[in-house]
N, C-alpha and C positions, 0 to 999 in steps of 0.2 A: 505494500499498497504507499503512497508516495505522501512524504509529509509535508509539513508547511516548510521545516527550511529545504525541501528540494524543489518550490515551485516559487516562479517569481513574486514576488513582494506586491508590484502596483498590480496583477492576474488576479490576487488574492481580495486586494483591499477592495479592488471595484468589485470583484465578483459577490462578496463578504457584506458590503453596503448594499448592493439591488439586491440580495437578501434578507438583509436588516429592511430597508423600507418597504419592499413587500409584505414582508409574514409579520413580523414584529410587532404589532402598536403601542407598545408601550414604548420603543424611543420614537422620536419626534421631538423636532428642534421648538422650543419656547418661542415664545410671540419676541424676543426681544433678540432671535436668531439674524434674522434678516438687517440688521443694522449693528451689530456688535465684530470689532476689529477680533481678528484671532491672535495677534501680540501687538504691544507697545509700539516695536517695528516696523509696524503696518501703517501705508495712508486710509484704506479701502477694506471693507468687509469683503468676504470673498466672493469670486467672481459666479462660481459655481452653485446653482440653487442645492447641490443635494450633499455640498459640504457637512452637512452637521452627520451624514449616514456615516461619508465616506471617512471621516474623525471617529467616529466610532467605530466602525471598523478597523483602523488603525489601529484603536487602542485595545480592541479584542486580540488582534495580530502582536503585540505587545505582551499583554497578560500570559500570553500561551506559550510565547515566547520566553518571558525573563520573569513571570509571575513566581510569587508572590512582589507585587509593585505599589509605589505608596501615592498620592500624587505629586508630593516633591518631585520624586525622582521621575514622574509623567513630567512634569513642569519641563524639568531640566532637561527632556529627550525632544518636546518641543521647541526649544528655549531658541534664541536667534542672537548674533552676534552684531553688538549695540556700538556706533562709534558716539564717542565718548569728547566732548571740545572737538577742536580743528582738527586739520590733515596729520599733524604730525605724530599726533597721541595715537596710541593701539585700540584694536578694537578691546570691548569687554562681553565677556559671554551673559547674558539674562537670561532669568527664565519665565519662560511662556504664562500667562494669566492662568488662573485655577477653574474660575468659575467654569468653564467650559468643557475643563475636563471632570470636575463633581459632577455637574450635571449628570451627562454621557453615563460615568460607574455609577450614578444613583438610577437612571434608568434602565439602564442593564441588568443591574441589581434585582429590579422590578420585575423584570420581565421571568428571570432568572438562570440569567446567564453569567452573572460572577457573584462571587460570596465573596464577604470581608472578616478577614483575620486576623492574628494581633500582628505579623506581619505586613501586613497589607491585601490588597486586593486580590483575587484570583478567580480562574476561569472555575466553576460549577464544571460536571461532567456535561451537564447536557449543552456546557459552551466550547467545551471540548470536542464533543462529538460533531456540531456542527460547523465547528473549520478541517477537525478530520474529512468529512463530508466533499466541503467544499474545494478543498485542494487536493483531495483526490476525482474528485472530478473535472479541475484544471488538468490533474497530472495526465487523466485519459483524453483528453481535447489536445494537450501539447503532444501527443504520442504519435496521435492519430494526423494533427497537420502540420507538426513541426519535425520529424524523425531526428534532426541535425541535435536537439534538447533530450533525447534516449540517454547518451551516457550521463547526464548530471541525475538523471533520476533511479533509484535503485529497484535493481527487476524485482517482482512478485516474488515473496516467497511460499513454497511449494511444500 
């Protein structure tokens, strides 16, 4: 079976975001989502209307790979390089805002895909199963449409 690490992250996140949008009613953008920026370094809100679902899928992938993970770690992962002062000063790393990440995690908890522990948030067995199913689906599609990628995907165990 194809694992999450063996499929391209952008394909997995896009497919998972599509699934979340169509099948999980608990995850939906709040009323303020069209107006909010995703970081202090951004000048405008995201142009993609489905950015909330894409971020939720990305968070689920990060929980799958690195969990248990807290909001602080996710803020660092979605952080940015900020220019401080004039051209001669070096850039500094800044954390992303936590409201979007926290709200998405709360919605995923309501949907039963994420659970809170003392170490941080983890994917529940249902959440892991969902991500595994979508990764396996993408792996099957890749082997049919792009045979040159077969060398990266582990052969099925017999």
